[in-house]
C-alpha positions in Angstrom: 228.1 -0.1 -27.5 225.4 0.0 -30.2 224.2 2.8 -32.3 220.6 3.0 -33.7 220.8 2.0 -37.3 219.8 4.8 -39.7 218.1 3.5 -42.9 220.1 3.1 -46.1 218.4 4.5 -49.1 218.6 2.8 -52.5 221.3 4.2 -54.8 220.9 4.9 -58.5 224.1 4.7 -60.6 225.8 8.0 -61.1 227.1 9.0 -64.5 230.4 10.0 -63.0 231.1 7.2 -60.5 231.4 3.5 -60.3 228.8 1.5 -58.4 229.9 1.0 -54.8 230.9 -2.6 -54.1 232.8 -4.8 -51.6 233.9 -7.2 -54.3 237.4 -6.6 -55.6 236.4 -8.2 -58.9 234.2 -5.2 -59.6 237.3 -2.9 -59.8 239.8 -4.1 -62.4 243.4 -2.8 -62.2 243.3 0.7 -63.9 245.4 1.6 -66.9 245.5 5.3 -66.1 243.2 6.5 -68.8 240.0 6.0 -66.8 238.3 9.2 -65.7 238.9 8.6 -61.9 242.5 7.7 -62.5 243.7 10.1 -65.2 245.4 12.5 -62.7 247.0 9.8 -60.5 250.6 8.7 -61.1 249.9 5.0 -60.8 253.6 4.0 -60.8 254.0 5.9 -57.6 251.4 3.8 -55.7 254.1 1.2 -54.8 252.0 -1.7 -56.0 249.0 -0.9 -53.8 246.6 -1.6 -56.7 247.7 -5.3 -56.6 248.8 -5.6 -53.0 247.8 -8.5 -50.7 247.5 -8.1 -47.0 250.7 -8.1 -45.0 249.3 -8.1 -41.5 251.4 -5.0 -40.7 249.6 -2.2 -38.7 250.4 1.4 -37.8 251.1 2.2 -34.2 247.8 3.4 -32.6 247.8 5.9 -29.7 244.3 7.0 -28.7 242.8 9.4 -26.2 239.2 8.3 -25.5 236.9 10.4 -23.3 234.8 8.5 -20.8 232.1 6.4 -22.5 233.9 6.1 -25.9 235.1 2.6 -26.8 237.7 1.2 -29.2 237.4 -2.4 -30.1 238.5 -4.9 -32.9 235.7 -6.4 -34.9 235.5 -8.6 -38.0 235.2 -7.1 -41.4 231.7 -8.6 -41.8 230.6 -6.8 -38.6 232.1 -3.6 -39.9 230.3 -3.8 -43.2 227.0 -4.7 -41.4 227.1 -1.3 -39.6 226.4 0.4 -43.0 227.9 3.2 -44.9 228.8 3.6 -48.6 230.8 0.6 -50.0 234.2 1.3 -51.6 234.2 3.4 -54.8 237.5 2.2 -56.3 240.1 -0.6 -56.3 242.3 1.0 -53.6 239.4 1.3 -51.1 238.1 -2.2 -51.6 241.6 -3.7 -51.2 242.0 -1.7 -48.0 238.9 -3.3 -46.5 239.6 -6.8 -48.0 243.2 -6.9 -46.7 242.7 -5.3 -43.3 242.1 -8.5 -41.3 239.1 -7.1 -39.5 238.4 -3.5 -38.5 238.8 -1.1 -35.6 235.5 0.3 -34.3 235.3 3.5 -32.4 231.9 4.1 -30.8 230.3 7.2 -29.2 227.1 6.1 -27.5 223.8 7.8 -28.2 223.0 11.0 -26.3 226.6 11.4 -25.2 228.0 14.9 -25.1 231.8 14.8 -25.1 233.7 17.7 -23.6 237.1 16.5 -24.9 238.0 15.3 -28.4 238.5 11.7 -29.4 242.1 11.6 -30.6 243.3 8.7 -32.8 247.0 9.0 -33.6 248.3 6.6 -36.3 252.1 6.4 -36.8 253.9 4.5 -39.6 257.2 2.7 -39.0 258.7 3.0 -42.4 257.9 3.6 -46.1 258.7 0.0 -47.0 255.9 -1.2 -44.8 252.6 -1.8 -46.6 249.6 -1.4 -44.2 245.9 -1.9 -44.9 243.3 -0.7 -42.4 239.5 -0.7 -42.0 238.1 1.8 -39.4 234.4 2.1 -38.5 233.3 5.1 -36.4 229.8 5.2 -35.1 228.1 8.1 -33.3 224.7 7.5 -31.7 221.6 9.6 -32.1 221.7 13.1 -30.5 225.4 12.6 -29.4 228.0 15.4 -29.7 231.6 14.6 -30.5 234.8 15.9 -32.0 236.9 13.0 -33.5 240.4 13.5 -34.8 242.5 11.1 -36.9 246.1 12.1 -37.2 248.7 10.3 -39.4 252.4 10.6 -38.7 255.6 8.9 -39.7 256.0 6.9 -42.9 254.3 4.0 -44.5 252.6 2.8 -47.6 249.1 3.0 -46.2 245.7 2.1 -47.7 242.6 2.7 -45.6 238.8 2.5 -45.7 237.1 4.6 -43.1 233.4 4.8 -42.5 231.7 7.4 -40.2 228.1 6.7 -39.3 226.3 9.7 -37.7 223.0 9.0 -36.0 219.8 11.1 -36.0 220.2 14.6 -34.5 223.9 14.1 -33.7 226.5 16.8 -34.0 230.0 15.7 -35.1 233.2 17.5 -35.9 235.5 15.1 -37.9 239.1 16.1 -38.4 241.6 14.1 -40.6 245.2 15.2 -40.6 247.8 13.9 -43.0 251.1 15.0 -41.5 253.3 12.2 -42.9 257.0 12.3 -43.5 258.1 13.1 -47.0 258.3 9.5 -48.2 254.9 8.2 -47.2 252.1 7.1 -49.5 248.5 7.3 -48.3 245.4 6.2 -50.3 241.9 5.2 -49.5 238.3 6.3 -48.8 236.5 8.0 -46.0 232.7 7.6 -46.2 230.4 9.7 -44.1 226.7 8.9 -43.6 224.7 11.8 -42.1 221.5 10.9 -40.2 218.2 12.7 -40.1 218.7 16.3 -38.8 222.4 15.5 -38.0 225.1 18.1 -38.4 228.6 17.2 -39.6 231.6 19.5 -39.9 234.5 17.7 -41.6 238.0 19.2 -41.8 240.8 17.6 -43.8 244.4 18.9 -43.8 247.1 17.3 -46.0 250.6 18.7 -45.6 252.8 15.6 -45.7 253.5 12.5 -47.8 255.1 11.9 -51.2 251.7 10.9 -52.6 248.3 11.2 -51.0 245.1 10.2 -52.8 241.9 10.4 -50.7 238.3 9.7 -51.8 235.8 11.3 -49.5 232.1 10.6 -49.9 229.0 11.8 -48.1 225.5 10.2 -48.1 222.3 11.3 -46.3 220.3 8.8 -44.4 217.3 11.1 -43.6 215.7 14.5 -44.2 217.5 17.6 -43.0 221.1 16.4 -42.7 223.8 19.1 -42.9 227.4 18.8 -44.0 230.1 21.6 -43.8 233.2 20.2 -45.4 236.5 22.0 -45.3 240.0 21.2 -46.4 243.6 22.6 -46.8 246.5 21.1 -48.6 250.1 22.3 -49.2 252.2 20.7 -51.9 256.0 21.0 -52.1 258.4 20.0 -54.9 257.5 16.5 -56.2 254.5 16.0 -54.0 251.2 14.7 -55.4 248.2 15.5 -53.2 244.8 14.4 -54.6 241.4 14.9 -52.9 238.3 13.4 -54.6 234.9 14.4 -53.1 231.4 13.1 -53.8 228.4 14.5 -52.0 225.3 12.4 -52.8 222.0 14.2 -52.0 219.3 11.6 -52.1 217.0 13.0 -49.4 215.0 16.2 -49.2 216.1 19.4 -47.5 219.7 18.4 -46.9 222.6 20.9 -47.0 226.2 20.6 -48.1 228.8 23.4 -48.1 232.3 22.6 -49.3 235.4 24.9 -49.0 238.9 23.6 -49.9 242.0 25.7 -50.2 245.5 24.7 -51.4 249.0 26.1 -51.9 251.8 24.9 -54.1 255.5 25.5 -54.2 258.5 23.9 -55.9 259.2 22.1 -59.1 256.7 19.3 -59.8 254.3 20.1 -57.0 250.9 18.8 -58.1 247.5 19.0 -56.5 244.2 17.5 -57.7 240.8 18.4 -56.3 237.7 16.7 -57.8 234.4 18.0 -56.2 231.3 16.1 -57.4 227.8 16.9 -56.1 225.0 14.5 -57.1 221.4 15.8 -56.6 219.0 12.9 -57.0 215.4 13.2 -58.2 214.2 12.7 -54.6 216.4 15.5 -53.2 213.9 18.4 -53.3 214.7 21.5 -51.4 218.4 20.8 -50.9 221.1 23.6 -50.8 224.6 23.0 -51.9 227.7 24.9 -52.9 231.3 23.8 -53.4 234.5 25.8 -53.8 238.2 25.1 -54.3 240.9 27.8 -54.4 244.6 27.3 -55.1 247.5 29.7 -54.5 250.6 29.1 -56.6 253.7 30.3 -54.8 256.4 29.4 -57.4 256.9 28.3 -61.0 256.8 24.7 -61.9 253.6 23.8 -60.1 250.3 22.3 -61.3 246.9 22.5 -59.7 244.0 20.6 -61.3 240.5 21.5 -59.9 237.3 20.0 -61.4 234.0 20.8 -59.8 230.9 18.9 -61.1 227.2 19.2 -60.5 224.9 16.3 -61.6 221.3 17.5 -61.1 218.2 15.3 -61.6 215.6 17.7 -60.2 214.9 21.4 -60.5 213.1 21.7 -57.2 216.2 22.8 -55.2 216.9 25.7 -52.9 220.4 26.3 -54.4 223.3 24.7 -56.2 226.6 26.2 -57.3 230.3 25.6 -57.6 233.6 27.4 -58.2 237.3 26.7 -58.6 240.2 29.2 -59.0 244.0 29.0 -59.3 246.2 32.1 -59.1 249.2 33.8 -57.6 249.4 36.4 -54.8 246.9 39.2 -55.0 248.9 42.3 -55.8 246.3 44.5 -54.1 246.6 42.6 -50.8 250.4 42.8 -51.0 250.3 46.5 -51.7 247.9 47.2 -48.9 250.2 45.4 -46.4 253.4 46.9 -47.7 251.9 50.4 -47.6 251.6 49.9 -43.8 255.3 49.3 -43.3 255.2 45.5 -43.6 258.0 43.9 -45.7 257.2 42.1 -48.9 258.3 38.8 -47.4 256.2 39.2 -44.3 253.2 40.4 -46.4 253.4 37.2 -48.5 253.4 35.1 -45.3 250.4 37.0 -43.9 248.5 36.5 -47.1 249.1 32.7 -47.0 248.2 32.5 -43.3 245.0 34.4 -43.9 244.2 32.0 -46.8 244.4 29.0 -44.5 243.5 30.3 -41.1 239.8 30.6 -41.7 239.7 26.8 -42.4 242.1 25.8 -39.6 239.9 27.6 -37.1 237.0 25.3 -37.9 238.8 22.4 -36.1 237.9 23.7 -32.7 240.8 22.0 -30.9 243.4 24.7 -30.0 246.4 22.4 -29.7 245.8 20.9 -33.2 245.1 24.3 -34.7 248.5 25.6 -33.4 250.2 22.5 -34.7 248.8 23.1 -38.2 249.8 26.7 -38.2 253.3 25.7 -37.2 253.3 23.2 -40.1 252.3 25.9 -42.5 255.1 28.1 -41.2 257.6 25.4 -41.8 256.3 24.9 -45.3 256.5 28.6 -46.1 260.1 28.7 -44.9 261.2 27.0 -48.1 260.1 29.8 -50.3 259.4 32.9 -48.2 261.8 32.4 -45.4 261.3 32.0 -41.6 259.5 34.7 -39.7 261.5 37.2 -37.8 261.5 36.4 -34.1 260.6 39.3 -31.8 
């Protein structure tokens, strides 16, 4: 199946980011002092920064509605489809070592009534896996696409999502790994003219997860609503790095990420960068990250950035907060006969549920709520069964 090619606009170098490239030589091995690496514990990447391809793959289980295809293509064919090139060494090594790519295609003008489910399961933490995934959605199509990660692996992936003109896409990425997994890589979204994309990311598993997520606009009027949740336990490092690149007029981006931390050494990193180019007149953007610290010994780093090259915009703003339970919320609930333990659980559920409900797939929403319940049992206890 083919998808109409949306034009790729020329890119000007950002002051905060490396120039995208498919050449490994453009990304030397980092030392850890570089801006994009200063939060990442490089020694815990298990050699992925120097890794060669092993040929190992995750186990794929897919549910494809009628009309949707999944095929293997060459790396050259995947790159020719378009999308932002890799932004760091991990992403470029993922594509270079993947031995081709998996392409998932939703044809133009297709309206799916069931989600595309792509379940990827690792077979062991000692297994190094590189993957290149290209998802194409044709013009005026409507689709929900879910990527779920389970099991354990040392996994590095480059994923491109190309959304055609006027299409409506709900993209869901779930990191539900076992505790010993490492997951790195880049997801790049290209939003076509007048297309609407809702992207939801949930990271609750893994020893270390470092994901770069980029969005570009290939035409006027594209709209992105990007949501995320993450929950870090003792010793976990969960890092999300976002770049929204507004290079076309009258585009929209709204970003809302929320995280919780518990246990000694739990560490989360959220970097939210919005670049507003000189040509991006009339755009509207806002990004937010909120963190809820449940115990001592945690660290949450949140860095929102706006890089603005034109004053002719509808709106631009950002915020980031880190705090403990709201005493007023707890008092309100306890004054109505709810125990302190249950009140704390309800506050956390309320914190996350608004985001989880954006997924739009009831089975997955219930699974995530169950995963949050399991996480909370470590510090708040299990809920009382009626």
